[in-house]
N, C-alpha and C positions, 0 to 999 in steps of 0.2 A: 804589799800583800802580806797579811799576817795569817798564819795557819793555826787553827785550833784542832787538835786531833781528838777524835771521838773513839775511845777504846772500850767497846762494850765487852763485859765479862760474861761468859756463857757457862752455866753449870747446871747439873741435875742434882736434886736431893732425893735420895731413895731410901726406903726402909731396909732394915737388915733382911727382912723376908724377901723383898724384891731382889736384893743382891743375890740371894741363894737361888732365886727362880730364873735367873737370866740364862739365855741360850745363845748360841752363835747366830749371827745374822744370816738370814736365808733370802733367796730370791722372792719367795712368797711374802716375807716381811716387807721387802722393799716395795712390792706392788701394792701393799696395803697403806703405804704412806700417802698423805694428802700433799699435793703439789701446789703450793700457794704462789699466786702471781703478785704484782706490785700493789702496795697500799694506796688507797684512794680516800683521803680524809674528807669529811663533809665540810662545807664552808664555815659552819659555826664551830668546828673543831671538836664536836662531841662524839663523832663516830668515824670508823674507818671501814670502808667497803673493800672487798677483794673477791677475786674468783679463785677457786681451788679445784683441782682436777682429781677425780677418783678413777682408779683403774679397775676394770672388771676383767680379771685374767681369763676366766673361762669364756666370757663373751668376746674377748679380744678387743675391748673398746676402752677409750679414755673419754670421760664426760666431765665437763667443767660446770660448776654451779656457783651462784652468787652467795656470798656470805657477808656478815657485818659483825663488828665487835666494838664495844665502847672504847673510846680513844685512850682511856686510862687503864684499859685491860678489863677482863671479865669473860663472861661466856660468849663464845662465838656462835652465831645462829644463822641458819639459812634465810636468805632474803626472799627467795621466790621458790616455793615448793613445786617444782616441775621436773619432769624427766628430760626436758630439752637441754641441749648444750648451750650454756650462757657464759659470757666472759666480757671483760673490759667495762665494768661499771664506771659511770662518770656522773657526778652530781651537777645539776644546774647551778648557775652562780648564786641564786638565792637559796639553794639547798632544798627546794620544795619538789624537785623532780629528779628522776634518775633515768639515764639511758644506758643501754648495753647492747652488745652484739649477741644475736640469738640464732641458733640453727633450728628453730621451730619451723622454718621454711627452708627450702633448697632453691637458690643459694641463701646464704646468711643475710639477715637484714637487721636494721637498728630498731630496737623496741624501747618503750618509755612507760614509766608509771609515776604517779605521785608518791612523795615520800614524806613521812611524818618524823621530824627530828626528835619529838618528845618521846616516842616509843622506839625509834630506830627501825621502823617497819614500812613496807610499801602499803599504800592506801589505794583501794579500788582495784580495777582489773588492768593489767598491762595491755598496751596496744602497740601495734606495729606502726612505725613512723615511715620507713622507706619501703618502696616496692620496685625499685629499679631492677631490671631483669638480670643484670650482671652481678647483683649482690652488693651489700654495703658492709663495711667494717671500719674500725679505727675511728669511731665517732668522737668528736669533741664539741663542746659548747662554745659559742661566741660569748665573750664576757658580759654582753648585755642580755643574754638569754634568749635572743630572738632567732638565732640560726644554729644549725648543726652542720659541721663540716665532716665529711667522711670520705673514704677511699673506695673506689670501684674500678675493676679492671675491664677496659672497653677496647673496641677497635678504634684506632685513632682517626680513621677516615669516615666513621659513621657520624651522621648528622644528629641522630636522636636515639632514644632507647629502643624504638621499634626496629631500627636498623641493626642494633647490637643483638636484639633478641632473634631476629631472623637469621643473622649470620651464625649464631650459636646453634640454633635448631638445625640449620642446613649441615653444619659440621657434624653434629651428633647423628643425624639421620643418614648421612652419606655412606654408601657401601664402599666407596673408594677411600682408603686410609692413607694414600700416598701424600707426601708433603713436598713442596717446592721451596727451595731457599735461594735467596739472592743476596743475603748478607749474613753476618755473624749474629750471635745470640739467638739462634734459632731454638736453642734449648738452654736451660739454666738450672743449676743445682740438681733438681730431680724431675723436671717436667719440660715438655716442649712449650715454648711461649705462644705459639700461634700468632706471634707478632701483635699480641694485644698489649695494652699499656695501662698501668695504674694511673688514675687521675684523681684529683681532689674535686669533690662536689660540695655545693652548699645547698641547703634546703631549710625552709622555714621550720622552726621548732613546733609550730602549730599543726603541721601536716599530720595526717593519719592515713593509714593504708587504704581506706575506702575512698580517698580523694576529697574528703570533707573535713575541714578543720574544726576544732572544738568551738571556735568563735562563730563559725557559720551555722553550727548546729544549735546555737542559742537563739530562740525567737526574738526578733526585733533588734538583734545586734549585728552590725556589719563587720566583716573581717577587716582588720587593719592591713593596709598595704605597706609593705616594707620598702625602704628606699632601694631603688635599683632593681626591683622585681616587677613582674607584669601585674596588671591591675586586677585580674580575676583570681578568685581563690584557687581554681583549678590550676592556673599557670603558676601561681605562687607556691603551690604544693609540689611542683615538679622540681627535681634537683637540677642545678645549673652547674655545668662543668667550668671550674675555675682555671684549669690548666690544660686546655685542649692542645693537641699536637702530638707528634710522634716521639714522645719521650715519657719515661716513667716518672711519676710524681706520687709518692716518693720512690726512689730506686729500691731494688731488691735488698732485703736485709733479713737477718736471722734473729729478730727480736731486738729488745732494747728500747731506749727512749724514742718517742715520736719524732719523726723527721719533718714536722710541720707544727705551726702554732698560730694563734690569732692574737692580734694586738689588743691591749686592754680597752681601747675605744671601740673595738669590734669592727673596725673599718678596713683592716689589712690582714692578709695571711702571709706568713713567711714559710717557705718550703724548700725542700732539697730536690735537685734534679741534675742529672748528667746530660748535657747537651752536646758532648763531643761527637764527632761524626762516626767514629768506630768505638762503640762503648766497650767492646770486648778487650780493647787494649788500653782503656783509660780508667783511672780512679777519680777523675776530676769532677766529682759532683759539686755543684755550686749552690749558694743560697740566693733565692729569689724572693721578692715581695710582690704582691698583687692586691689590688683593691678587691674587697669582698662585696661591695655594694654598688659601685658605679658601673654603668655600662657605657663603654666608650669604644670607638673604632680602634682596633689594635690587632696585635698578632700574638700568638703563643710563643714560648721559647723555641718551638720548631719553626725556624724561619725558612725552611726549605720549600714551603708552599705545598705540603702534602695534603693539607686539609682543604676540601673543595670550597669554593666561594659560597657564601650563604650559610655556612655552618657556624657553630658557636665560636670558632676561632676568629671569625671576622668581626664579631661583635663583643668579644670578651675584652676585659681590661688588659692593658699592656703590662706584662711583668717587668720588673727591674732587677737586674743582677747586682748584688751588693758585695759578694765575696770576690777576692782577688787571688787566692792561692792557687797554684797549679796542681796541688794535691786535693784530697777530699775535704769538703766542707759539709757539715750535717748537723742535725738536731738543733735548729734555731729555737730560742726561747726569749720572750720579751720580759723585761723587768716589770714589776707590778705597776709602776708609775708611767710606763711606756717610753721612758727616756733612752733606754738602752736595749740593744738586742745582742744576745750572746749565742755563740755556737762553738762546736768542736771543729778543729781544722788540722789538716796535715800539710806540711810545707812542700814535700817532694812528690812530683807527679809519678804515678805508676807504682808507688810503694804502699801497699795496703797495711803494712806494719810500722809505718812511720809514727813518731810520737804524736799523740793526740793533744793538741794545745787547746786552750780555752781563749777564744777571741771575744772581745766586747766592742760593739760599735755605739758611738754616740749618735743617735738618730738625727739630731739637729745638725750637727756639723759633718756627719758622715765619717768621722775619724775612727779608725779601727786599731785597737791595741791588743797585744798578746799579754794577758794578765798572768800567764804561767811561764814566761820566758826564762825565769831563773829556777824552774822546777823541772827536774829531769825525771819525770814520771808521766805516764799516760793517763789523761783524764777520762773517766767513764761517764756515768750519769751525773747530772747536776741540776740545781734548782736555785732560784733567787731567794735572798733573805735580807730584809724585805725588798729594798731597792738598791742598796749600795754594797752588797756583798753576795757571795754565792757559796753554796755547799756543793762539793764535788767528790765523787768517789775516785780512787786511784789505786793502782797495783803497787805493792812493795814487798819484795821478798816472800812471796807465797801468800800474801794477805791482800785483801782489798779494804782499804780504810776510807775514812771520810775526812776531808779538810775543809776549813772555812777560808774562803778567799775574799779579802777585803778590797773593795774598789772605791777609790775616792772620786767624788764629783768635782772636777776642776776644769778650768778653761781649756786645758790641754787634753782633756779626756781622761779615761781611766789610767791608772798607773800602778806599778808594782810598789808595795810598801817595804817588803823585806824578803831576803832570800829564805827559801824554805829550809835549807840546811840538811843535815843527815838525820834520817828517821829510823835508823837501824837499832837504836837503843830500845825500841819497843819490841817486846818479845812475842813470839807466835802464840804462846799459851793464852794471851789475853785478847787475841783478835781472831777474826774469821773473815768472812767475805760479805761486805755490805754493798748494797746496790738499791736501785729503784727509789730514789729519794723523793720525798714530798713534804710540804709544809702546811701547817694550819695554825690559826690563832684562836686562843680561848682564854678568857679571864685575864687579858692583858699580857699573856705570855705567848711565845711562839714555840711550837712543837715540831720537831723533825721526826718524820716517820721513814722507815726504810726496811727492806728485807735483809735478813742476815742468816747465813748458813755457815756450817763448819763441816769438817770431814766426817763428823759423827752424827750430823743431823741436817736434814734439808731445811730450806728457808722458812722462818717464821717472821712475823712483823714485829719490829721493835720501835720504841718511842724514846725520844730524848728531849727533855724540856730545856729549851735554850734560854728561858727567862724572858724578861721584857725587852722590847726592841731597843731601848736605850742602853742596855747593858754593854759594857766595854768588851770588845772582842778579846778573847783570851781569858776572861773571868771564869772561875770554876762554875760548872753546871751540874745539876743532879745526875746521878748515875743512870745511864740508859738501861732500859728494861724491856723484856718481851711483853707484848700485849696479846699475842695469840699463843696457844699451846695445843695446836691441832694434832701434833704427833707425839707429845710427851708420854702418854700412856703406853703406846706401843714401844717407843724407844727405851723406856725404863725397864723393859723385859729382855733387852738384848745386850749381850756382852760384846762391847766394842772397845778396842784399845785406842788411845789417843794418837794423833799424828805427831811424830817427832821429827825435829829438824836437825840436820848436821851440815857441816861445810868441809871442804877439802880443796886442795890445790889441783886445778884442772889444766886445760890447755894454756900455754903461755905462762904457766905458774900463777894463774889468776884464780881468785876464790870462786868456787862454785857451790851452790846449795843443793842439798838433796833432802828427801823426806822418807820416813819409814813408818809402816804400820805393822804391828806385831799381831800374831793370831790370838783369838780368845783363849783364856786360861793359860796365858804365856808362862813358861817356866824357863828362866835364864840358864838352867843347867842342862837343858835339852838342846838338840839341834833341829833346825827346821829348814825345809827346802825354800827356795827363793823364787818369787815372781818379780821380774825386773821390767817395770812398765816404762814405755817411752812415749812421750806426749807428741801430739800433732801440732800443726801450725804452718811451718815449724816455729813461728813466732807466737808460741803459747806458753803455758806454764802450769806445773802442778802447784797445789797450795792447799790451804785450809778452807776448802770449799766442798760442796756436795755435787755429785753427778750421779745420774742413773745409768749411764752407759759404760763408763770405765770406773766402777766404784771400788776403791782400794779396800774398804772395809769388807765388802763382799768377797773380793779376791783373797783376803787374808782369812776369811771365816772357816775355810776347810783345812786349816793347819799350815799356812804359809806365812813367811815374812814377805812383805811387799816393800820394794824400794823404788823410788822415783827420783830422777835427776833432772834439775833445770839447767841443761847444758847451754853453752854459748848459743845465742839466738833467742833464748827465752825472754819473756817480758817481766817487768817488775824490778829490773836491776840497772836501769838507765838505758838510754837509746844506743849508746856505743856498744853495749853488750848485745842488745837485740840485733843491731846491724851486722854483727860479726859473722853470722851464719850465711848471709847472702854471698853466693859464689863459692861457698865452702861447705856444701852439704855433707860430704863424707869426711871432712877434715876435723876442725876443732870439736864439733859435737861428738864425733866418734871417740876422740881422745878423752873428752870429759866423761863419757859413759864408761869407758874402760877403766879410767882412773877412779871413778866413783865406785865401780864394782870392786876394784882392788882395795879401796879404802874400807868398805863395809865388811869385806871378807877378813881383812886384817884386824879391824876394830871390834867387830861383834862376833865372838866365838860361837854364838848360837846359830849362825848361818851355816848351813851345810853347802859348802862351795862345790861339792860334787853333784849337787842336784839343783841346778838353776835353769830357769826358763826366761826367755826374752819375749815380750809382747808389746806390739805397737800398732797404732792406726794412723792413717793419713801420712803425715811425715814420719810418724812413728812406725808405720808400715814400711815406708821407704827405708828407714834405718834398720828395721828387722831384715829387710832384703839385703842391705849393705853388710850387716853382720854375717849373713850367710856366706859371703865371699871373703870375709876378712878375719873371722875367728871361729874356733871350734869349742869354745869354753862352755857353751850352753848345751844342755841336754836336748832342748827342743825350742822351737820358735813359733810364734803366732804372728802372721802378717795380715792385717786387715786394711783393705783399700789402700794399698801402698803402691808408689811408683816403682815399676820394675825396669822399664825402658824410658829413660828421660826424653829421648827424641820422639818416640811415638806418643808419649804423654802430652807433649806440646800440641800435637795435632788433634787430640781428642778431648782436651779440656775446653771449657767455655770461657773462663776468665783468663785471657792470654796475658794480661798485664803481670800475672803472677810468675809464670816461667820466664818471661822477658826480663823481669827484675832479678829474679833469683839466679838466672844463668846468663845474665848480661847480654840479652838479646835473643832472637830466634835461633834455632839450630843451624840454619844455613849461614849465619854470621859469626857464630861462636861454637862450632861443632866440637872443638877440642874440650871445652869445659863441660858440655853435655856428656861427652863420652868419658871424661875423667871420673865423673861421679855417677855413672849409670850402673846399677847393680847387675844388669843382665850380662855385662861384659866380663864378669868375674864368675860366671856360672861353672866354670871348670873346677872351682874350689868348693862348690856346694856339697856339704855332707850332713848337715844338721837336720833332723826330722822337723818338718814344717807344716803347720796348718795354715792354709790360705783361705781368706774370707773376702767376699766381694758382693756388692749389690748391683743388679741390672740397671737400676735407676740412678746410679752414681754418675753424674755428668761432670763432677769436679775432677774425679780421677776415674777414667773410664774402666769398665769391667774387663776390657780387653787386656789390661795390664795384669789383672788377677789370673785370667786364663793363660796368659803368656807365662807367668811364673809357675803355675801348676803344671803346665805342659812340660816346661823345662825340668822341673823336679822329677816328674814321672819318667821322662826320657832318661834322666841320669840315674834312675832307680834309687833316688833319695826317698826314704819313708815320708809320705805326704798324704794329705787329705784336703779336700776343698769343701767349704760351706758356702753355697751359692743361694742368694736371696733374689728371686725374680721380682719381688714387690717392695724392695728397700733401696734407698739411695746411699749417700755417704754415711749416714747414721742409721742404725737399726732401731726403729721406733715402735713398731707394733708389739704389744705385750707378749704374745706367744712366740713371736720371732725373737724377741729379747731373751725369753726363757731358753729357747733352743740355743741362742748364741752363747749365753753364759755356761750352759751345760756342756756344749761341744768344746768350748775353750778349756773349761776346767777338767773335763775328761781327758783331753789331749795332754794337758800339762801333767795330770796325775799318771797317765800312761808312761810318761818318760821320766818324771821326777819322783813319783811314788810317795806323796804325802801320806802319813800314817795317822 
């Protein structure tokens, strides 16, 4: 394995006038920024399509639209001038058509239109492709251009769409809202599941919403019958369930790379599914493959016989499990020549923060190799280049970089060529957060496209010319550059200070990294109050990246220094460092935070150590609660969606594998550890004024923990306030709710820390 690091340099060139016109970052500024999704290059490499979300603060809406930009950069323009929400553009293999997900209907459906690569524009009128009552999303093309595979959420025991439609209508119309549960995962993240399942469906690309294909509409031309489909056009236009059964395909996820892919010959689909009996205690998602075209007697991954005889499950192709890890396996992707299948994998069962490895299977021999065994970092998104190597993103010291992983074709299968070594020689100032990788060829060269963000700017799309395919890995390549500039004009008017890195000796005398953002108009001769942010996860990390929810630049904008510590348990520092928090929630991380605060107070005289606030969400909320019972050095605390009682949190969360791993089993088997690190047992020491925030729809960390904390604070007569969102989950996402969140948090900190 040889690694070539792509270090994009990000900078703004502004006039002297613009410098003088700059103002501090505001919430309204943040809501005006366009939020770009992943780059989607056209097959000929001339264009890059993407979706971008606009926020209408007063209407309290977020609307995504389709955009396109020349692959070499230039003016970005709207692809489809419509008020409808549209996202996920995908080019047909020949580049002559484009599909996307549209909310022109409720529920969402897949739409299509012809595309002219000469002008980079849609041709003709878009038409609806899918009409399934349960909605369609996540559409991808088969490489032969004949079929579209998409995701729909259905009742696993329903035989057809009519059954799904009837069940949904009955549920909607029923005046009885009671629910009966006989198993776990009755709710997940922010909604009740109704025990519906996401399934993959395949449908002819010729299908149209009216039930008549373009071929049939042409006089004298008979519709072509695809292999493995029914002979009539009406039947051929109906979507076919590729993954029937009582399991999700793909499993629940919060964005990222697709968890399914189609083989280059268009005959097979690889997908991710968790078939363990109790999903709530298992991270063991597996990689399966299934024929996309043949119809054979077989069964779905659900072998429990829950699907009635005569349904799709009894006639669907039989899937084949190819992964073997007891941990999670996900995001399968075929090499362009079809000889290999790669996916991300975790080795340990039940540990969602285990190292993400990159596995590659030789499809002929079936041999599976870990091509990142010598690389002590977590693999993110990845893409093949072109057949014998891959590009992959990975975390490292607060950055997300891109590496090229070379895979040799040999009789023994893929093998590692070289150790990755130490990458800390690359400094933060030259890097940001790269993700959403995609490749395209043009004029004999291969171009890598990716999204890239920093702490000072949300994601834009970047391009890197990798040169001809025959170039030697490791050869110099042209400097990467942005090809979109959707937010440059707005950001040029805002005074933001750069993210600065520092290190100190934390728990066990080990090196710990922290970050700092200074306020606009910073004067080193003045003193500033401090906002001390604590990240969630707990296996997460602060870094040179953009976020709309806990934005350090916005927190600094009203006159604060912002400090963030990547304590033991954070990602991007090797798996041993990440592992070290499990079973020690209030131990080493607390020591790191206190030592980090000691360090910045001693090192940076502009920090007013008498006016400091601690703020955290999720695990950061837990740690805020832990601070309440273990230190009085903060003037105030903000606790968002944090665990207050570790034992009750176990019984109200949905993903039980998480507390079982972090606390070494359920409470009745390891009650001592749960109680050792439960903030509620230290309530007699609570003195610090605290703002409690929680959402009713937070099923990851139930709202009862927020009420419990607030009740305790009020009973103890500790100055406290609670911000309760009846319509938000673990994250506050609605624009006006977000505005209230930032205002309430900043007002609370100002009340006790008094930024001037």
